[in-house]
C-alpha positions in Angstrom: 86.6 149.4 54.2 86.3 149.4 50.6 84.4 145.9 52.3 82.8 147.5 54.9 79.1 147.9 52.6 79.1 145.0 51.4 79.8 142.9 54.7 76.7 145.4 55.9 74.8 143.9 53.1 75.8 140.4 54.1 74.5 140.6 58.1 71.4 142.8 57.0 70.3 139.9 55.1 71.2 137.4 57.4 69.5 139.1 60.5 66.6 139.6 58.0 65.7 135.6 57.0 66.0 134.7 60.8 64.0 137.3 61.6 61.6 135.6 58.9 62.2 132.2 60.5 61.8 132.9 63.8 58.1 134.7 63.3 57.4 131.8 60.8 57.9 129.6 63.9 55.8 131.8 66.1 53.2 132.2 63.7 53.4 128.1 62.2 50.3 127.9 62.9 47.7 130.2 61.7 50.3 130.1 58.6 49.0 125.5 58.5 45.3 126.9 59.0 45.3 129.1 56.5 47.2 126.6 53.1 44.4 124.0 55.2 41.7 126.5 54.0 43.3 127.8 50.7 44.4 124.1 49.4 40.8 122.6 51.0 43.3 120.1 52.0 42.0 119.6 55.6 41.2 115.5 56.7 40.1 116.6 60.1 39.2 119.7 62.6 39.3 120.0 66.0 36.3 122.4 67.2 36.6 123.1 71.0 37.0 125.6 73.2 40.2 126.2 75.4 41.0 122.7 75.6 41.8 122.3 71.9 43.0 125.5 71.1 46.3 125.7 73.0 48.6 122.6 71.9 49.3 122.6 67.8 47.1 119.5 66.6 49.5 118.4 63.7 52.3 118.3 65.7 50.8 115.8 68.5 48.3 114.1 65.6 52.3 113.9 63.6 50.4 114.9 60.3 49.8 118.4 58.2 45.8 117.8 57.8 44.4 119.4 60.6 42.4 122.5 60.6 41.9 124.1 64.5 38.5 125.7 64.9 38.5 126.6 68.5 39.2 129.4 71.0 40.3 130.2 74.9 37.3 130.2 77.1 34.7 129.1 74.7 31.7 128.5 76.0 29.5 126.0 73.5 27.5 128.9 72.1 30.3 130.4 71.3 32.1 127.4 69.5 28.4 126.7 67.3 29.2 130.2 65.8 32.7 129.0 64.6 31.2 125.5 63.0 30.6 128.0 60.2 34.8 127.9 59.6 34.7 124.1 59.0 33.4 125.3 55.5 31.6 123.4 52.5 34.5 123.6 50.2 36.7 122.6 52.8 35.5 119.3 54.2 37.1 117.5 56.5 36.5 113.4 56.8 35.5 114.0 60.8 35.9 116.1 63.0 36.6 115.4 66.6 34.5 118.4 69.1 34.7 118.9 73.2 32.8 121.5 74.6 30.8 122.0 77.6 33.8 122.9 80.8 33.0 126.7 80.9 29.3 126.9 80.5 30.0 124.2 83.3 31.8 126.9 85.1 29.1 129.4 84.5 26.5 129.6 86.8 23.6 130.8 84.6 24.2 128.0 82.0 22.5 124.5 82.7 23.0 121.1 81.4 19.8 121.6 79.1 21.4 124.9 78.2 24.7 123.0 76.5 22.3 120.0 75.3 20.9 121.5 73.1 23.8 123.1 71.1 25.3 119.8 70.9 22.5 119.1 69.6 23.5 122.2 66.9 26.7 121.2 67.0 25.7 118.3 66.0 23.4 119.3 63.2 26.1 121.7 62.3 28.9 119.0 61.2 26.9 117.0 60.0 25.2 119.4 56.7 29.0 120.2 55.9 29.1 116.0 55.3 31.6 115.5 57.5 31.5 113.0 60.9 31.4 114.7 64.3 33.2 112.5 67.1 32.3 114.2 70.5 34.4 114.1 73.3 33.1 113.3 77.2 33.6 116.9 78.6 37.1 115.8 81.3 37.3 116.5 85.4 38.4 119.3 87.0 41.2 119.1 90.1 39.3 118.8 93.8 36.7 120.4 92.4 34.0 118.3 93.8 30.6 119.9 93.1 31.5 121.4 89.6 32.0 117.9 88.6 29.8 116.3 89.9 27.6 118.5 87.6 30.1 117.2 84.9 29.1 114.0 85.4 25.7 115.0 85.1 26.4 116.5 81.5 28.7 113.9 80.2 25.8 111.0 81.7 23.2 113.5 78.9 25.8 113.4 76.3 26.0 109.9 76.5 22.9 108.8 76.0 22.2 112.1 73.4 25.4 110.4 71.3 24.2 107.1 72.1 20.4 107.7 70.3 22.8 110.5 67.5 24.5 107.2 66.9 27.2 109.5 67.3 30.7 107.7 68.5 32.3 109.5 71.5 35.0 109.3 73.7 35.3 109.0 77.0 38.6 111.4 78.3 37.9 111.0 82.0 38.4 106.9 81.4 42.2 108.1 80.1 42.9 112.0 82.2 40.7 111.4 85.3 41.2 109.5 88.4 39.2 108.6 91.1 36.5 111.5 90.1 39.4 113.6 89.2 41.8 115.0 86.5 44.6 113.4 87.1 47.3 115.1 88.9 49.8 114.3 86.8 48.5 115.1 83.6 47.5 119.0 84.6 49.0 122.3 85.2 46.1 124.4 86.0 44.0 122.3 87.4 42.0 122.8 84.4 44.1 122.5 81.8 46.5 119.5 80.7 50.9 119.5 80.6 51.8 117.7 78.0 52.4 114.5 78.7 48.3 115.1 78.8 48.1 116.1 76.0 50.1 113.0 74.9 47.2 110.7 76.7 44.6 112.4 74.7 46.2 112.5 71.3 46.9 108.9 71.2 43.2 108.1 72.0 42.9 110.3 68.4 44.9 108.5 67.1 43.9 105.5 67.8 40.3 106.4 66.6 42.1 107.6 63.3 43.8 104.2 62.8 40.7 102.1 63.8 38.6 103.8 61.2 41.0 104.1 58.5 41.4 107.7 58.2 45.0 108.6 56.7 
């Protein structure tokens, strides 16, 4: 009985430590994002909507210096409003941008609207002395009409990037087959599964290696 308070204290401390570890693991992306902003140590920014927001890019790219600025369901106009999070005191070397799917999914937005936002996003990134790298809008699964709209948008995006001398990574050359998102790389007809993200991450790592961004 004399050792009971000590035993209870040890059990409490152990449980408290486990809880802190679990909270830290669950919130690791937020903690990493806070640390990168606090220490101004980000080398790479990932900017976009749900495609970009879903995974942990530091884990996917096997790095500790990736700043994620993304939100589920964001249109390009909403993404534009968040470019400010890549602030002048934390300037990565490169910003990988992907956006436009939610514009395509909404009937009130046309390609001219999206392209206008692309221009503004590129300008905002460059004003922060960061190199923008754009990525094509991925196809959807079994959505012919929407995929035709995506084709039209991507064609305009390619022309825009050529005129602005912005590097463009063609995700559909990696993630699609026959004008369709690959079945084995998706999980809901729009978003990628783990294998799909690994394919995407490999392409980004190839780009980083080619441009000697360490």
